[in-house]
N, C-alpha and C positions, 0 to 999 in steps of 0.2 A: 328272560325266562316268560314275560307279561303280565300279565293281571293278577296281583293278591289276591288270593281267594278267602283267607284267612287275617284276622286283623287282630293277633293275640302280643301281648304286652312281651313277648318273647322272638324277637325277628329271628333267632334260628329256626323256632317251632313254625313260623312263617315258611321260610326257605323247606323244611320237612314237607310240610303237607301243598307245599305249591308244588314239590318233586312227586308229592303218592298223587295227586292230581294227572300231573304230565303222564306220570307211568298209566294209571290207569286210562285217558284216553286212547294211549299209544295201543295198549292193551285190548281195547274195543276195538279198536280200527282192525285190528289182524284177524281180532272174532270173528267177526263182521264179514271182513274179503275171504276168508276158511270157510264163513255158511254161503257164499256164495259161490266159491269154488266147489262144495260138495254137492247143491241146487243144481248148476252147471253140468257135473259130473252124472251125477240122476239123471238130467235132460236128456242131455247129446252126448255124453262120453269122452269128452275132451273143451278144454278151455284156455282161450284164448285171453292175453292181456289188458286186452280191447273188451272182451265180457267183462271183464272184472269193471275195468271202469264206466262202461255204461251199463250196469246194473240196474234193473227197474224190478219192483217187483211184482210179480204177477198176476196178483187178485189182490184184494183187500183180505182175506184172511193170509194170506202170504205176510200182507205188509202189517197185520196186527200180530206173528206168531215174529216177526223182525222186532217190531216195538216192545212187547212181553221180553222177551231175550235181552233185550238193550236193559231194559226195566232192573228187571233180576240182576244183570251183574252189577249196577251202578249201586244196588240197594245190597251186593256182596261185598262191594267194595267199600261203599262212603256208608252202609248203613253201620258199623260201629261205633263211627264220630259221631252219630244223632245220641240222645240223652235218653231216648226211649226204645232202642235195639233192643229185638228181640232175638235169640239164640234156635 
């Protein structure tokens, strides 16, 4: 699985947290690719695998939207792990 992100006194808790991080990472990749599919469909009506693999934001505004969506996702998944989490 790679790097351990948490160093608790309970190894099983570390494994669970590493699973959560791995699932969050994979979920974000899926959300990101779906967002690209939606943008390309809006632009040209069709999407190829190459479109997904080669996609680059067309403007600073679009890149900012992507980064904001990423930050929101990270906060929604990992926010509850922080002691100052607000619902």
